[in-house]
Phi, psi and omega in degrees: 000317183297316180287329182282338183088000178262158179292153181299330186288317177296319180296315184294325182279331189248343182289146185055026175242138178250110187286303183208081179294331176301310180301312180300318181292327175302310179294325179292324184287317193296326190204210175295154173306139179290139173293148183311317178291344175275346179287152174309152180302327182292323174293318177299322174301320179293318182298312180298315175301319177299317177294319176298319180297322178290319173305308177299316185293334182283339176283344178144182178316134182207162175238126179234124185264123177068209179061025178067023186300330174297322177282320180296325186253013187306333184266003182279122183298136177081006178300130174246119179249115180253148165232112180266122190223170171209155176299154180308314184302313179295318179298318179296316181303318183291316181291322174302315183291315185296313190252011176046057176230176183278170177305315185296312181297320179296317176298316176302318185289322181294317182293324177292316176299315176297323177297313184295315178300315184294313180299316181299306184300307186300320185291304188282325183272345183053038174223178187255120178300137178071006177279125185302340181288341181278350190232153175283327187215141173242133181229126176278100182291349183276354185249354176219156179279165179299321178296318175293322179297313179296321179293323180296309181299316179307312183298321182291313178294323178295317180296329177276002180085011178276123181277129187250134178273142171231159177257008179092343173276159184268035185233000000 
């Protein structure tokens, strides 16, 4: 939010959300490409986030979750692109636990979030969300613990010669 010039509330409400792709495609098709300031604010936010992702990645190894980072950084040497997933049943159980909700509501929330993520990713990345061809690794998080996942990724990065900063905790 600080780097984009938008309020934290605006960023929270609008990042990774595709407001009206048809309207945007119409303007892009109809004539000259739009100037950044003429684009809808959510598109401007994506551009700002993309710039920030590139800036952060140039400073050294980093982990970026979502935000089409695999597409934004696709030309970056050493990029490891992961898709972490779980079967619906495991996801429902986790959402029920986190939000103290019932099974039906949990499944609804998951499907809504997936739809939003899919539309956003497909539009901005021009790739297919969750398509294994878009990622270096796919990991089923229902089969391993967070600690095991962290250890696996740490080992991969260490094998690639990446020096990791740690805070002393094993996470």
